[in-house]
N, C-alpha and C positions, 0 to 999 in steps of 0.2 A: 661244141654248144651251138645247137640250133636256134632259130627264132621261137620266141614263146609262141604259142598258139593264136593267139590274140593278135599276133604282129604278121601271122602268114595271110596269105591271100592263097585259100585253097579250091582247088578242082579247076579242070579246064573249063568249064561252063562261066565260072568267076572271069578267069583271065582272058577269054574270048570277049566277055561282055565289057570289061576295061578297054580291050585293043579296039574293039567295034564302036563304041559311044564315048570313049574318053578323048583327052585331046592329047599332043605329044610334041616332045621335043627331042631333038637330035645333038649330039655333041661327039665329033671323030667316032670313035668305034661304039658309040652307045647309043640307045634309042630307048627314052621312058615315056611310058603312056600313064595318065592319070586320070582318075575319076572321082569326085568327091563322094563320100560314103556317109550315111547317118550314123555309123557307130562311133564309140570312144577315140579312136585313133588310127592311125595309119596302118596300112597291111601291105606289104611286098611279097612279088612272086619275080624270081631272077632266072632268065632263061639263056642257056650258053650254048650255043650250036657245037655239033661235034666237029667240026671243021677248025674250031678254037685249039684242039688239041685232044689228047687223050682223058680218060675218066678222072685222073690225079688232077690234071692241070684246069679241067673246067669246075671241079670241085673245091679246087683251092680259090679260083675267081670268084665262084658261088658263095663262099665262105667270108672272104674278104669284103665283098660288097654288102653280105647280110651284117658282117660288122659294123660297117661304114655307118649302114641305116638305124643297126642298133643303137649306135653311139648317139646318133641325132635323132632318135624316134618321138623324144617326148618334145621336141621343137617343131616338129611337121605338123601341119593342118590334119585333119580326118580325110584322108582319102586312099583309096585303093591305089597301088602303083604295078607295073609291070616293068622291069628293066631287062631289056633283050641286047647282047652283046653281039657286035660285030666277027666275023671270024678273024679278025686282027686280035691276036693277043696283046693287052695292053702292058705297060710296063705297073709293077707294083706300085709302086711311087705315084702314078697318074690316078690310082683307082679313089682316094679320098678328094682330089682336087676335082675330077670330073664330076662325082657322084655331088658334091657341092653345089658346083655351075649347073648341073641339071636341074637342081632343087630350086636354085636361085632362079634361072631364069623362067623355069613354072612358075614360081612364085607360091611354093608349095611352106616356107617356112613361118610360122607364127608371127617372127618378129624378124626385123633386118640384122643381120648376122656380119659383124665387123672385124675385118682383120682374118680372115680366112678364104 
């Protein structure tokens, strides 16, 4: 199941705009750009390069990251996000931790998150 339409950052133009005008934070194998939006919630685009692996591997990573985003969507400020992975394939257990740390470093949570 994909992200709902209102949670997707659509189109090349929007992604380029976030990467050009937005701020960024890097952590290990992930790079996150964000730009505040005037909409009602956060929107996400995930970029996984071909060097990470075949289509099955790339899509699995994309789906897992989208699931992490979906789980915390209500707690995020209204921003447009572009998450780009580096060619090093992360372990599945790292995905949630790195996602939370990236959002925490960027100050994207509406309130402080304890215990994660």
